[in-house]
C-alpha positions in Angstrom: -148.7 42.8 52.6 -151.8 42.0 54.7 -150.7 38.4 55.0 -147.4 39.4 56.5 -149.1 41.6 59.0 -151.5 38.8 60.0 -148.6 36.4 60.3 -146.8 38.9 62.4 -149.7 39.3 64.8 -150.0 35.6 65.0 -146.3 35.2 65.7 -146.4 37.8 68.4 -149.4 36.0 70.0 -147.6 32.6 69.8 -144.5 34.1 71.4 -146.5 35.6 74.3 -148.3 32.4 74.9 -145.0 30.5 74.9 -143.7 33.0 77.4 -146.7 32.4 79.7 -146.3 28.7 79.4 -142.6 29.0 80.2 -143.4 31.1 83.2 -146.0 28.5 84.4 -143.4 25.8 84.0 -140.9 27.8 86.0 -143.4 28.3 88.8 -144.2 24.6 88.9 -140.4 23.9 89.2 -140.3 26.3 92.1 -143.1 24.5 93.8 -141.4 21.2 93.3 -138.2 22.5 94.7 -140.0 23.9 97.8 -141.6 20.5 98.4 -138.1 18.9 98.3 -138.6 17.0 95.0 -141.2 14.6 96.5 -142.4 13.7 93.0 -145.6 14.9 91.6 -147.1 18.2 92.5 -150.9 18.6 93.1 -152.1 21.4 90.9 -155.0 23.5 92.0 -158.1 23.3 89.9 -157.7 26.9 88.8 -154.1 26.4 87.7 -155.0 23.1 85.9 -157.9 24.9 84.1 -155.6 27.8 83.1 -153.0 25.4 81.7 -155.7 23.5 79.7 -157.0 26.8 78.3 -153.5 27.8 77.3 -152.9 24.5 75.6 -156.2 24.9 73.6 -155.2 28.4 72.6 -151.8 27.2 71.4 -153.4 24.5 69.4 -155.9 26.9 67.9 -153.1 29.4 67.0 -151.1 26.6 65.4 -154.1 25.6 63.3 -154.7 29.2 62.3 -151.1 29.8 61.3 -151.1 26.6 59.2 -154.2 27.8 57.4 -152.7 31.2 56.8 -149.5 29.6 55.6 -151.4 27.4 53.1 -153.5 30.3 52.0 -150.5 32.5 51.4 -148.7 29.7 49.5 -151.8 29.2 47.3 -152.0 33.0 46.6 -148.3 33.1 45.7 -148.6 30.1 43.4 -151.6 31.8 41.7 -149.7 35.0 41.2 -146.7 33.1 39.8 -149.0 31.3 37.3 -150.6 34.6 36.2 -147.2 36.3 35.6 -146.0 33.2 33.7 -149.1 33.3 31.4 -148.7 37.1 30.8 -145.0 36.6 29.9 -145.8 33.6 27.6 -148.6 35.7 25.9 -146.1 38.5 25.3 -143.6 36.2 23.8 -146.0 34.4 21.5 -147.6 37.6 20.3 -144.3 39.1 19.4 -143.4 42.7 19.6 -144.9 45.2 17.2 -142.2 47.8 17.4 -138.8 48.1 19.0 -140.4 50.6 21.5 -142.6 47.8 22.8 -139.5 45.6 23.4 -137.7 48.4 25.2 -140.7 49.0 27.5 -140.8 45.4 28.5 -137.1 45.2 29.0 -137.1 48.3 31.2 -139.9 46.9 33.3 -138.0 43.7 34.3 
């Protein structure tokens, strides 16, 4: 459950960063249009620094989401292996009474 919450927070962060990047791109296009499409636009140092910072944040978030995804997959594989071992143990031990068999059947 916590993994889903963490992934949700990361997803919201990524969406907001993508929104900011899209806004910046739109602003750059407006500047280009005002200049009459003369080619490249000279970015201010402040804007260039902000874009570079956003790029670094997106890369860091991408790395973090990949790590969480791999961690979640590993935890899921571990849980599946545990359930499989418990099920196999129950099948190899056999059932002592019919009540035990009914309890396991109802739980599935």
